[in-house]
N, C-alpha and C positions, 0 to 999 in steps of 0.2 A: 440577453443573461449575459454576466459578466464571466469572463475567463478566470481559472486560477489561474498564477505563475508562478514557475520553477523556485525563483527567489523563496516561496513564500514554503513552500515544498525542503525547500534549504537550513530555511532557521527554522522551521519544525525537528526536519529531523539531521540537519548538521553536516556540514559540506562533503565530509568524509563518505557522504552515500553515495553521491554520482562514482563514485570511485571503486564502488564494489562493485555497484548494479547499475544496470542501464534502465534507466527512468524513461517510461511514457503515464504523463498526465491527458487528462478526457474529462468531458462535464462543463459542468457549471457549477460556481462558487454551493450553491443550491443541490447538485447534485456531481459526486467527481466520480472518477476511478484512478489512481495509482499502482499501475503494472512496476513491479521489480523485477530484473532478471538477471540472476547473478555475472560476472562479467570475467572470472576467473571458475579452470571446470574444478577445481578440488571446491569451492562449494554450488557448484553442480550439481554435480553427485548429493548432496545432502534433498534440493530442489531444486525443481525449473524452474520454479515465479511463485512471487507473493504479487496476488491483487487486491487491495488495502480502496473498502466506499466507502463516501460517507457523502456528509451534509454539511457545510459551513467548515467548522472546529471540531466537529463531534466522527468520529469514526465508527461506522455501522458495524461494518464487518470486515474481515481476514480470511482469506482462505491461499491456502497452501498446497501446489500439484508440485508431488514427489516424481523422479524417474522412473520409477517402479509404475504407476501408475494412479496410484496412488493420493487422496485429495481429500483436504481437512479445511473444514471453513467452523469458524468462530465467529456468534452474531451478538455482537453486543447492543444491550439493552442499558437502559438509566435502573440502576439500581432502587431501594425507596430509600434510600438514605439522599439520593438527589430531592425528594420526592418537597 
């Protein structure tokens, strides 16, 4: 399996991402998971972490975990325009 590299993430999300979030990238190019955890307390009061899952260049889900225990998940599918 091909491993994803943090350099690729920086190209997509910008170099400033690592200044604001601790990044944890796992999986392969076909099935990857990126966890963003806020480094600053001010941002941490809004959410505990963001989990982005995908395959290749496609994002499939975005999850937000909030400090009060709330959890939101957005599932991204191809629109009818992409057919």
